[in-house]
PDB file with SEQRES, HELIX, SHEET and CRYST1 records, atoms N, CA, C and O in Angstrom:
SEQRES   1 A   76  UNK UNK UNK UNK UNK UNK UNK UNK UNK UNK UNK UNK UNK          
SEQRES   2 A   76  UNK UNK UNK UNK UNK UNK UNK UNK UNK UNK UNK UNK UNK          
SEQRES   3 A   76  UNK UNK UNK UNK UNK UNK UNK UNK UNK UNK UNK UNK UNK          
SEQRES   4 A   76  UNK UNK UNK UNK UNK UNK UNK UNK UNK UNK UNK UNK UNK          
SEQRES   5 A   76  UNK UNK UNK UNK UNK UNK UNK UNK UNK UNK UNK UNK UNK          
SEQRES   6 A   76  UNK UNK UNK UNK UNK UNK UNK UNK UNK UNK UNK                  
HELIX    1 AA1 UNK A    5  UNK A   14  1                                  10    
HELIX    2 AA2 UNK A   15  UNK A   19  3                                   5    
HELIX    3 AA3 UNK A   20  UNK A   33  1                                  14    
HELIX    4 AA4 UNK A   39  UNK A   56  1                                  18    
HELIX    5 AA5 UNK A   58  UNK A   61  1                                   4    
HELIX    6 AA6 UNK A   72  UNK A   74  5                                   3    
CRYST1    1.000    1.000    1.000  90.00  90.00  90.00 P 1           1          
ATOM      1  N   UNK A   1      89.966 110.799  91.126  1.00  0.00           N  
ATOM      2  CA  UNK A   1      90.809 111.904  91.505  1.00  0.00           C  
ATOM      3  C   UNK A   1      92.260 111.454  91.453  1.00  0.00           C  
ATOM      4  O   UNK A   1      92.645 110.495  92.123  1.00  0.00           O  
ATOM      5  N   UNK A   2      93.058 112.145  90.661  1.00  0.00           N  
ATOM      6  CA  UNK A   2      94.463 111.784  90.492  1.00  0.00           C  
ATOM      7  C   UNK A   2      95.294 112.357  91.636  1.00  0.00           C  
ATOM      8  O   UNK A   2      95.032 113.454  92.128  1.00  0.00           O  
ATOM      9  N   UNK A   3      96.284 111.603  92.039  1.00  0.00           N  
ATOM     10  CA  UNK A   3      97.181 112.060  93.100  1.00  0.00           C  
ATOM     11  C   UNK A   3      98.258 112.956  92.508  1.00  0.00           C  
ATOM     12  O   UNK A   3      98.714 112.735  91.386  1.00  0.00           O  
ATOM     13  N   UNK A   4      98.659 113.958  93.261  1.00  0.00           N  
ATOM     14  CA  UNK A   4      99.749 114.811  92.813  1.00  0.00           C  
ATOM     15  C   UNK A   4     101.067 114.055  92.937  1.00  0.00           C  
ATOM     16  O   UNK A   4     101.135 112.994  93.557  1.00  0.00           O  
ATOM     17  N   UNK A   5     102.104 114.617  92.339  1.00  0.00           N  
ATOM     18  CA  UNK A   5     103.423 113.988  92.377  1.00  0.00           C  
ATOM     19  C   UNK A   5     103.911 113.824  93.812  1.00  0.00           C  
ATOM     20  O   UNK A   5     104.421 112.766  94.183  1.00  0.00           O  
ATOM     21  N   UNK A   6     103.754 114.870  94.615  1.00  0.00           N  
ATOM     22  CA  UNK A   6     104.219 114.800  96.006  1.00  0.00           C  
ATOM     23  C   UNK A   6     103.417 113.779  96.809  1.00  0.00           C  
ATOM     24  O   UNK A   6     103.979 113.068  97.643  1.00  0.00           O  
ATOM     25  N   UNK A   7     102.124 113.704  96.567  1.00  0.00           N  
ATOM     26  CA  UNK A   7     101.293 112.733  97.272  1.00  0.00           C  
ATOM     27  C   UNK A   7     101.687 111.312  96.878  1.00  0.00           C  
ATOM     28  O   UNK A   7     101.741 110.424  97.729  1.00  0.00           O  
ATOM     29  N   UNK A   8     101.964 111.093  95.585  1.00  0.00           N  
ATOM     30  CA  UNK A   8     102.387 109.768  95.147  1.00  0.00           C  
ATOM     31  C   UNK A   8     103.732 109.398  95.758  1.00  0.00           C  
ATOM     32  O   UNK A   8     103.944 108.238  96.111  1.00  0.00           O  
ATOM     33  N   UNK A   9     104.644 110.354  95.892  1.00  0.00           N  
ATOM     34  CA  UNK A   9     105.941 110.075  96.526  1.00  0.00           C  
ATOM     35  C   UNK A   9     105.748 109.679  97.988  1.00  0.00           C  
ATOM     36  O   UNK A   9     106.365 108.728  98.469  1.00  0.00           O  
ATOM     37  N   UNK A  10     104.894 110.411  98.684  1.00  0.00           N  
ATOM     38  CA  UNK A  10     104.647 110.085 100.099  1.00  0.00           C  
ATOM     39  C   UNK A  10     103.994 108.719 100.247  1.00  0.00           C  
ATOM     40  O   UNK A  10     104.406 107.916 101.084  1.00  0.00           O  
ATOM     41  N   UNK A  11     102.971 108.453  99.431  1.00  0.00           N  
ATOM     42  CA  UNK A  11     102.285 107.170  99.520  1.00  0.00           C  
ATOM     43  C   UNK A  11     103.207 106.021  99.144  1.00  0.00           C  
ATOM     44  O   UNK A  11     103.135 104.951  99.748  1.00  0.00           O  
ATOM     45  N   UNK A  12     104.066 106.224  98.164  1.00  0.00           N  
ATOM     46  CA  UNK A  12     104.986 105.151  97.791  1.00  0.00           C  
ATOM     47  C   UNK A  12     105.939 104.840  98.936  1.00  0.00           C  
ATOM     48  O   UNK A  12     106.270 103.677  99.163  1.00  0.00           O  
ATOM     49  N   UNK A  13     106.383 105.859  99.657  1.00  0.00           N  
ATOM     50  CA  UNK A  13     107.255 105.639 100.805  1.00  0.00           C  
ATOM     51  C   UNK A  13     106.521 104.879 101.912  1.00  0.00           C  
ATOM     52  O   UNK A  13     107.074 103.948 102.499  1.00  0.00           O  
ATOM     53  N   UNK A  14     105.290 105.269 102.193  1.00  0.00           N  
ATOM     54  CA  UNK A  14     104.492 104.586 103.217  1.00  0.00           C  
ATOM     55  C   UNK A  14     104.254 103.126 102.826  1.00  0.00           C  
ATOM     56  O   UNK A  14     104.356 102.227 103.661  1.00  0.00           O  
ATOM     57  N   UNK A  15     103.938 102.901 101.553  1.00  0.00           N  
ATOM     58  CA  UNK A  15     103.679 101.542 101.082  1.00  0.00           C  
ATOM     59  C   UNK A  15     104.926 100.684 101.208  1.00  0.00           C  
ATOM     60  O   UNK A  15     104.845  99.540 101.656  1.00  0.00           O  
ATOM     61  N   UNK A  16     106.080 101.216 100.819  1.00  0.00           N  
ATOM     62  CA  UNK A  16     107.305 100.418 100.851  1.00  0.00           C  
ATOM     63  C   UNK A  16     107.839 100.204 102.255  1.00  0.00           C  
ATOM     64  O   UNK A  16     108.376  99.135 102.547  1.00  0.00           O  
ATOM     65  N   UNK A  17     107.707 101.193 103.136  1.00  0.00           N  
ATOM     66  CA  UNK A  17     108.289 101.084 104.481  1.00  0.00           C  
ATOM     67  C   UNK A  17     107.361 100.367 105.450  1.00  0.00           C  
ATOM     68  O   UNK A  17     107.829  99.614 106.304  1.00  0.00           O  
ATOM     69  N   UNK A  18     106.063 100.582 105.336  1.00  0.00           N  
ATOM     70  CA  UNK A  18     105.118  99.991 106.292  1.00  0.00           C  
ATOM     71  C   UNK A  18     104.289  98.885 105.641  1.00  0.00           C  
ATOM     72  O   UNK A  18     104.187  97.783 106.179  1.00  0.00           O  
ATOM     73  N   UNK A  19     103.708  99.175 104.504  1.00  0.00           N  
ATOM     74  CA  UNK A  19     102.775  98.240 103.881  1.00  0.00           C  
ATOM     75  C   UNK A  19     103.403  96.960 103.384  1.00  0.00           C  
ATOM     76  O   UNK A  19     102.844  95.881 103.580  1.00  0.00           O  
ATOM     77  N   UNK A  20     104.550  97.055 102.747  1.00  0.00           N  
ATOM     78  CA  UNK A  20     105.171  95.856 102.187  1.00  0.00           C  
ATOM     79  C   UNK A  20     105.629  94.867 103.253  1.00  0.00           C  
ATOM     80  O   UNK A  20     105.386  93.671 103.092  1.00  0.00           O  
ATOM     81  N   UNK A  21     106.280  95.298 104.335  1.00  0.00           N  
ATOM     82  CA  UNK A  21     106.618  94.323 105.378  1.00  0.00           C  
ATOM     83  C   UNK A  21     105.384  93.679 106.026  1.00  0.00           C  
ATOM     84  O   UNK A  21     105.394  92.487 106.332  1.00  0.00           O  
ATOM     85  N   UNK A  22     104.334  94.461 106.229  1.00  0.00           N  
ATOM     86  CA  UNK A  22     103.098  93.898 106.797  1.00  0.00           C  
ATOM     87  C   UNK A  22     102.493  92.887 105.824  1.00  0.00           C  
ATOM     88  O   UNK A  22     102.056  91.811 106.234  1.00  0.00           O  
ATOM     89  N   UNK A  23     102.467  93.228 104.552  1.00  0.00           N  
ATOM     90  CA  UNK A  23     101.949  92.319 103.535  1.00  0.00           C  
ATOM     91  C   UNK A  23     102.760  91.029 103.495  1.00  0.00           C  
ATOM     92  O   UNK A  23     102.191  89.943 103.385  1.00  0.00           O  
ATOM     93  N   UNK A  24     104.076  91.136 103.584  1.00  0.00           N  
ATOM     94  CA  UNK A  24     104.927  89.949 103.555  1.00  0.00           C  
ATOM     95  C   UNK A  24     104.639  89.044 104.750  1.00  0.00           C  
ATOM     96  O   UNK A  24     104.565  87.824 104.600  1.00  0.00           O  
ATOM     97  N   UNK A  25     104.478  89.627 105.922  1.00  0.00           N  
ATOM     98  CA  UNK A  25     104.182  88.817 107.110  1.00  0.00           C  
ATOM     99  C   UNK A  25     102.825  88.127 106.985  1.00  0.00           C  
ATOM    100  O   UNK A  25     102.689  86.957 107.343  1.00  0.00           O  
ATOM    101  N   UNK A  26     101.836  88.834 106.487  1.00  0.00           N  
ATOM    102  CA  UNK A  26     100.502  88.242 106.313  1.00  0.00           C  
ATOM    103  C   UNK A  26     100.548  87.130 105.267  1.00  0.00           C  
ATOM    104  O   UNK A  26      99.956  86.069 105.465  1.00  0.00           O  
ATOM    105  N   UNK A  27     101.245  87.366 104.157  1.00  0.00           N  
ATOM    106  CA  UNK A  27     101.320  86.357 103.099  1.00  0.00           C  
ATOM    107  C   UNK A  27     102.016  85.091 103.595  1.00  0.00           C  
ATOM    108  O   UNK A  27     101.547  83.983 103.335  1.00  0.00           O  
ATOM    109  N   UNK A  28     103.117  85.248 104.299  1.00  0.00           N  
ATOM    110  CA  UNK A  28     103.832  84.082 104.822  1.00  0.00           C  
ATOM    111  C   UNK A  28     102.975  83.350 105.848  1.00  0.00           C  
ATOM    112  O   UNK A  28     102.959  82.119 105.871  1.00  0.00           O  
ATOM    113  N   UNK A  29     102.272  84.079 106.688  1.00  0.00           N  
ATOM    114  CA  UNK A  29     101.406  83.443 107.685  1.00  0.00           C  
ATOM    115  C   UNK A  29     100.283  82.650 107.028  1.00  0.00           C  
ATOM    116  O   UNK A  29      99.968  81.543 107.465  1.00  0.00           O  
ATOM    117  N   UNK A  30      99.680  83.206 105.984  1.00  0.00           N  
ATOM    118  CA  UNK A  30      98.593  82.512 105.300  1.00  0.00           C  
ATOM    119  C   UNK A  30      99.079  81.253 104.589  1.00  0.00           C  
ATOM    120  O   UNK A  30      98.411  80.220 104.633  1.00  0.00           O  
ATOM    121  N   UNK A  31     100.224  81.331 103.941  1.00  0.00           N  
ATOM    122  CA  UNK A  31     100.752  80.158 103.249  1.00  0.00           C  
ATOM    123  C   UNK A  31     101.158  79.093 104.268  1.00  0.00           C  
ATOM    124  O   UNK A  31     101.004  77.900 104.010  1.00  0.00           O  
ATOM    125  N   UNK A  32     101.672  79.514 105.414  1.00  0.00           N  
ATOM    126  CA  UNK A  32     102.082  78.554 106.443  1.00  0.00           C  
ATOM    127  C   UNK A  32     100.881  77.819 107.050  1.00  0.00           C  
ATOM    128  O   UNK A  32     101.023  76.684 107.505  1.00  0.00           O  
ATOM    129  N   UNK A  33      99.714  78.445 107.063  1.00  0.00           N  
ATOM    130  CA  UNK A  33      98.525  77.810 107.630  1.00  0.00           C  
ATOM    131  C   UNK A  33      97.901  76.779 106.687  1.00  0.00           C  
ATOM    132  O   UNK A  33      97.067  75.981 107.115  1.00  0.00           O  
ATOM    133  N   UNK A  34      98.288  76.785 105.433  1.00  0.00           N  
ATOM    134  CA  UNK A  34      97.769  75.805 104.484  1.00  0.00           C  
ATOM    135  C   UNK A  34      98.333  74.431 104.821  1.00  0.00           C  
ATOM    136  O   UNK A  34      99.402  74.322 105.422  1.00  0.00           O  
ATOM    137  N   UNK A  35      97.617  73.393 104.435  1.00  0.00           N  
ATOM    138  CA  UNK A  35      98.165  72.049 104.658  1.00  0.00           C  
ATOM    139  C   UNK A  35      99.445  71.873 103.840  1.00  0.00           C  
ATOM    140  O   UNK A  35      99.735  72.661 102.940  1.00  0.00           O  
ATOM    141  N   UNK A  36     100.191  70.842 104.164  1.00  0.00           N  
ATOM    142  CA  UNK A  36     101.471  70.595 103.485  1.00  0.00           C  
ATOM    143  C   UNK A  36     101.261  70.520 101.972  1.00  0.00           C  
ATOM    144  O   UNK A  36     100.462  69.724 101.477  1.00  0.00           O  
ATOM    145  N   UNK A  37     101.994  71.364 101.257  1.00  0.00           N  
ATOM    146  CA  UNK A  37     101.908  71.418  99.800  1.00  0.00           C  
ATOM    147  C   UNK A  37     103.251  70.996  99.213  1.00  0.00           C  
ATOM    148  O   UNK A  37     104.277  71.078  99.889  1.00  0.00           O  
ATOM    149  N   UNK A  38     103.251  70.549  97.971  1.00  0.00           N  
ATOM    150  CA  UNK A  38     104.534  70.286  97.314  1.00  0.00           C  
ATOM    151  C   UNK A  38     105.355  71.581  97.243  1.00  0.00           C  
ATOM    152  O   UNK A  38     104.795  72.670  97.118  1.00  0.00           O  
ATOM    153  N   UNK A  39     106.652  71.456  97.321  1.00  0.00           N  
ATOM    154  CA  UNK A  39     107.536  72.630  97.347  1.00  0.00           C  
ATOM    155  C   UNK A  39     107.375  73.490  96.099  1.00  0.00           C  
ATOM    156  O   UNK A  39     107.467  74.715  96.183  1.00  0.00           O  
ATOM    157  N   UNK A  40     107.140  72.881  94.959  1.00  0.00           N  
ATOM    158  CA  UNK A  40     106.984  73.643  93.713  1.00  0.00           C  
ATOM    159  C   UNK A  40     105.740  74.514  93.785  1.00  0.00           C  
ATOM    160  O   UNK A  40     105.781  75.684  93.403  1.00  0.00           O  
ATOM    161  N   UNK A  41     104.647  73.964  94.263  1.00  0.00           N  
ATOM    162  CA  UNK A  41     103.409  74.728  94.383  1.00  0.00           C  
ATOM    163  C   UNK A  41     103.560  75.858  95.400  1.00  0.00           C  
ATOM    164  O   UNK A  41     103.063  76.964  95.190  1.00  0.00           O  
ATOM    165  N   UNK A  42     104.240  75.573  96.488  1.00  0.00           N  
ATOM    166  CA  UNK A  42     104.487  76.597  97.500  1.00  0.00           C  
ATOM    167  C   UNK A  42     105.350  77.722  96.923  1.00  0.00           C  
ATOM    168  O   UNK A  42     105.104  78.898  97.193  1.00  0.00           O  
ATOM    169  N   UNK A  43     106.348  77.364  96.138  1.00  0.00           N  
ATOM    170  CA  UNK A  43     107.208  78.356  95.495  1.00  0.00           C  
ATOM    171  C   UNK A  43     106.400  79.230  94.539  1.00  0.00           C  
ATOM    172  O   UNK A  43     106.568  80.449  94.521  1.00  0.00           O  
ATOM    173  N   UNK A  44     105.531  78.618  93.752  1.00  0.00           N  
ATOM    174  CA  UNK A  44     104.695  79.369  92.808  1.00  0.00           C  
ATOM    175  C   UNK A  44     103.779  80.324  93.561  1.00  0.00           C  
ATOM    176  O   UNK A  44     103.557  81.448  93.110  1.00  0.00           O  
ATOM    177  N   UNK A  45     103.248  79.898  94.697  1.00  0.00           N  
ATOM    178  CA  UNK A  45     102.381  80.776  95.489  1.00  0.00           C  
ATOM    179  C   UNK A  45     103.166  81.979  96.014  1.00  0.00           C  
ATOM    180  O   UNK A  45     102.671  83.105  95.975  1.00  0.00           O  
ATOM    181  N   UNK A  46     104.379  81.747  96.499  1.00  0.00           N  
ATOM    182  CA  UNK A  46     105.193  82.853  96.994  1.00  0.00           C  
ATOM    183  C   UNK A  46     105.563  83.828  95.874  1.00  0.00           C  
ATOM    184  O   UNK A  46     105.563  85.042  96.081  1.00  0.00           O  
ATOM    185  N   UNK A  47     105.876  83.306  94.701  1.00  0.00           N  
ATOM    186  CA  UNK A  47     106.194  84.174  93.562  1.00  0.00           C  
ATOM    187  C   UNK A  47     104.972  84.989  93.169  1.00  0.00           C  
ATOM    188  O   UNK A  47     105.088  86.189  92.921  1.00  0.00           O  
ATOM    189  N   UNK A  48     103.807  84.363  93.108  1.00  0.00           N  
ATOM    190  CA  UNK A  48     102.577  85.081  92.749  1.00  0.00           C  
ATOM    191  C   UNK A  48     102.239  86.151  93.785  1.00  0.00           C  
ATOM    192  O   UNK A  48     101.843  87.259  93.423  1.00  0.00           O  
ATOM    193  N   UNK A  49     102.391  85.832  95.062  1.00  0.00           N  
ATOM    194  CA  UNK A  49     102.118  86.817  96.106  1.00  0.00           C  
ATOM    195  C   UNK A  49     103.168  87.929  96.097  1.00  0.00           C  
ATOM    196  O   UNK A  49     102.857  89.079  96.408  1.00  0.00           O  
ATOM    197  N   UNK A  50     104.395  87.592  95.744  1.00  0.00           N  
ATOM    198  CA  UNK A  50     105.452  88.585  95.706  1.00  0.00           C  
ATOM    199  C   UNK A  50     105.309  89.576  94.570  1.00  0.00           C  
ATOM    200  O   UNK A  50     105.721  90.730  94.693  1.00  0.00           O  
ATOM    201  N   UNK A  51     104.731  89.136  93.471  1.00  0.00           N  
ATOM    202  CA  UNK A  51     104.536  90.015  92.323  1.00  0.00           C  
ATOM    203  C   UNK A  51     103.146  90.652  92.348  1.00  0.00           C  
ATOM    204  O   UNK A  51     102.968  91.776  91.880  1.00  0.00           O  
ATOM    205  N   UNK A  52     102.182  89.947  92.881  1.00  0.00           N  
ATOM    206  CA  UNK A  52     100.785  90.371  92.823  1.00  0.00           C  
ATOM    207  C   UNK A  52     100.461  91.684  93.511  1.00  0.00           C  
ATOM    208  O   UNK A  52      99.505  92.351  93.118  1.00  0.00           O  
ATOM    209  N   UNK A  53     101.218  92.079  94.521  1.00  0.00           N  
ATOM    210  CA  UNK A  53     100.905  93.318  95.236  1.00  0.00           C  
ATOM    211  C   UNK A  53     101.182  94.549  94.385  1.00  0.00           C  
ATOM    212  O   UNK A  53     100.639  95.622  94.652  1.00  0.00           O  
ATOM    213  N   UNK A  54     102.020  94.407  93.366  1.00  0.00           N  
ATOM    214  CA  UNK A  54     102.432  95.559  92.568  1.00  0.00           C  
ATOM    215  C   UNK A  54     101.303  96.064  91.674  1.00  0.00           C  
ATOM    216  O   UNK A  54     101.126  97.274  91.532  1.00  0.00           O  
ATOM    217  N   UNK A  55     100.546  95.168  91.079  1.00  0.00           N  
ATOM    218  CA  UNK A  55      99.577  95.574  90.065  1.00  0.00           C  
ATOM    219  C   UNK A  55      98.486  96.509  90.579  1.00  0.00           C  
ATOM    220  O   UNK A  55      98.171  97.474  89.884  1.00  0.00           O  
ATOM    221  N   UNK A  56      97.895  96.287  91.741  1.00  0.00           N  
ATOM    222  CA  UNK A  56      96.888  97.255  92.197  1.00  0.00           C  
ATOM    223  C   UNK A  56      97.483  98.616  92.581  1.00  0.00           C  
ATOM    224  O   UNK A  56      96.772  99.620  92.592  1.00  0.00           O  
ATOM    225  N   UNK A  57      98.778  98.652  92.893  1.00  0.00           N  
ATOM    226  CA  UNK A  57      99.419  99.893  93.342  1.00  0.00           C  
ATOM    227  C   UNK A  57     100.315 100.514  92.285  1.00  0.00           C  
ATOM    228  O   UNK A  57     101.080 101.433  92.582  1.00  0.00           O  
ATOM    229  N   UNK A  58     100.233 100.033  91.075  1.00  0.00           N  
ATOM    230  CA  UNK A  58     101.112 100.479  89.991  1.00  0.00           C  
ATOM    231  C   UNK A  58     101.019 101.991  89.760  1.00  0.00           C  
ATOM    232  O   UNK A  58     102.037 102.640  89.519  1.00  0.00           O  
ATOM    233  N   UNK A  59      99.826 102.551  89.829  1.00  0.00           N  
ATOM    234  CA  UNK A  59      99.646 103.971  89.556  1.00  0.00           C  
ATOM    235  C   UNK A  59     100.378 104.845  90.572  1.00  0.00           C  
ATOM    236  O   UNK A  59     100.761 105.969  90.247  1.00  0.00           O  
ATOM    237  N   UNK A  60     100.577 104.359  91.782  1.00  0.00           N  
ATOM    238  CA  UNK A  60     101.264 105.142  92.819  1.00  0.00           C  
ATOM    239  C   UNK A  60     102.746 105.283  92.483  1.00  0.00           C  
ATOM    240  O   UNK A  60     103.340 106.336  92.715  1.00  0.00           O  
ATOM    241  N   UNK A  61     103.340 104.229  91.940  1.00  0.00           N  
ATOM    242  CA  UNK A  61     104.781 104.210  91.706  1.00  0.00           C  
ATOM    243  C   UNK A  61     105.202 104.754  90.351  1.00  0.00           C  
ATOM    244  O   UNK A  61     106.394 104.971  90.134  1.00  0.00           O  
ATOM    245  N   UNK A  62     104.278 104.981  89.437  1.00  0.00           N  
ATOM    246  CA  UNK A  62     104.645 105.451  88.106  1.00  0.00           C  
ATOM    247  C   UNK A  62     105.212 106.867  88.163  1.00  0.00           C  
ATOM    248  O   UNK A  62     104.571 107.786  88.674  1.00  0.00           O  
ATOM    249  N   UNK A  63     106.419 107.027  87.633  1.00  0.00           N  
ATOM    250  CA  UNK A  63     107.044 108.338  87.524  1.00  0.00           C  
ATOM    251  C   UNK A  63     107.689 108.863  88.782  1.00  0.00           C  
ATOM    252  O   UNK A  63     108.125 110.014  88.805  1.00  0.00           O  
ATOM    253  N   UNK A  64     107.769 108.065  89.834  1.00  0.00           N  
ATOM    254  CA  UNK A  64     108.332 108.538  91.097  1.00  0.00           C  
ATOM    255  C   UNK A  64     109.827 108.818  90.969  1.00  0.00           C  
ATOM    256  O   UNK A  64     110.330 109.735  91.619  1.00  0.00           O  
ATOM    257  N   UNK A  65     110.540 108.065  90.161  1.00  0.00           N  
ATOM    258  CA  UNK A  65     111.978 108.264  89.995  1.00  0.00           C  
ATOM    259  C   UNK A  65     112.335 109.452  89.131  1.00  0.00           C  
ATOM    260  O   UNK A  65     113.506 109.825  89.054  1.00  0.00           O  
ATOM    261  N   UNK A  66     111.369 110.048  88.485  1.00  0.00           N  
ATOM    262  CA  UNK A  66     111.604 111.196  87.614  1.00  0.00           C  
ATOM    263  C   UNK A  66     111.556 112.490  88.419  1.00  0.00           C  
ATOM    264  O   UNK A  66     111.113 112.506  89.568  1.00  0.00           O  
ATOM    265  N   UNK A  67     112.016 113.568  87.799  1.00  0.00           N  
ATOM    266  CA  UNK A  67     111.934 114.881  88.438  1.00  0.00           C  
ATOM    267  C   UNK A  67     110.472 115.309  88.534  1.00  0.00           C  
ATOM    268  O   UNK A  67     109.636 114.863  87.748  1.00  0.00           O  
ATOM    269  N   UNK A  68     110.171 116.170  89.496  1.00  0.00           N  
ATOM    270  CA  UNK A  68     108.813 116.662  89.693  1.00  0.00           C  
ATOM    271  C   UNK A  68     108.364 117.440  88.461  1.00  0.00           C  
ATOM    272  O   UNK A  68     108.966 118.462  88.131  1.00  0.00           O  
ATOM    273  N   UNK A  69     107.324 116.981  87.776  1.00  0.00           N  
ATOM    274  CA  UNK A  69     106.886 117.678  86.564  1.00  0.00           C  
ATOM    275  C   UNK A  69     106.258 119.041  86.855  1.00  0.00           C  
ATOM    276  O   UNK A  69     106.144 119.868  85.950  1.00  0.00           O  
ATOM    277  N   UNK A  70     105.854 119.286  88.086  1.00  0.00           N  
ATOM    278  CA  UNK A  70     105.199 120.551  88.422  1.00  0.00           C  
ATOM    279  C   UNK A  70     106.152 121.591  89.008  1.00  0.00           C  
ATOM    280  O   UNK A  70     105.750 122.729  89.247  1.00  0.00           O  
ATOM    281  N   UNK A  71     107.406 121.213  89.242  1.00  0.00           N  
ATOM    282  CA  UNK A  71     108.309 122.168  89.883  1.00  0.00           C  
ATOM    283  C   UNK A  71     108.773 123.229  88.895  1.00  0.00           C  
ATOM    284  O   UNK A  71     108.790 123.000  87.685  1.00  0.00           O  
ATOM    285  N   UNK A  72     109.146 124.384  89.416  1.00  0.00           N  
ATOM    286  CA  UNK A  72     109.590 125.497  88.569  1.00  0.00           C  
ATOM    287  C   UNK A  72     111.006 125.297  88.052  1.00  0.00           C  
ATOM    288  O   UNK A  72     111.408 125.949  87.088  1.00  0.00           O  
ATOM    289  N   UNK A  73     111.774 124.400  88.681  1.00  0.00           N  
ATOM    290  CA  UNK A  73     113.159 124.153  88.261  1.00  0.00           C  
ATOM    291  C   UNK A  73     113.240 123.516  86.892  1.00  0.00           C  
ATOM    292  O   UNK A  73     114.243 123.681  86.198  1.00  0.00           O  
ATOM    293  N   UNK A  74     112.208 122.790  86.484  1.00  0.00           N  
ATOM    294  CA  UNK A  74     112.224 122.077  85.213  1.00  0.00           C  
ATOM    295  C   UNK A  74     111.760 122.934  84.041  1.00  0.00           C  
ATOM    296  O   UNK A  74     111.935 122.544  82.887  1.00  0.00           O  
ATOM    297  N   UNK A  75     111.176 124.084  84.316  1.00  0.00           N  
ATOM    298  CA  UNK A  75     110.625 124.922  83.252  1.00  0.00           C  
ATOM    299  C   UNK A  75     111.649 125.944  82.815  1.00  0.00           C  
ATOM    300  O   UNK A  75     112.405 126.473  83.629  1.00  0.00           O  
ATOM    301  N   UNK A  76     111.668 126.218  81.517  1.00  0.00           N  
ATOM    302  CA  UNK A  76     112.619 127.209  80.981  1.00  0.00           C  
ATOM    303  C   UNK A  76     111.986 128.546  80.792  1.00  0.00           C  
ATOM    304  O   UNK A  76     112.648 129.485  80.350  1.00  0.00           O  
TER     305      UNK A  76                                                      
END                                                                             
């Protein structure tokens, strides 16, 4: 079931305002609980965790910056 434009806008806001800070705190906590790692490996883990959250949620953010395709203002 595909989400409507308005639903995707709402979910993207919820994800960015609530989900992303929670995810960041969990990711930092998990990496901190690991035994001492070399700084390079720790950096790579943070980069992977920082980019990795986007791919499962990519469909929510696609087209959000564009005008609403279903609105009557865009039709001639």
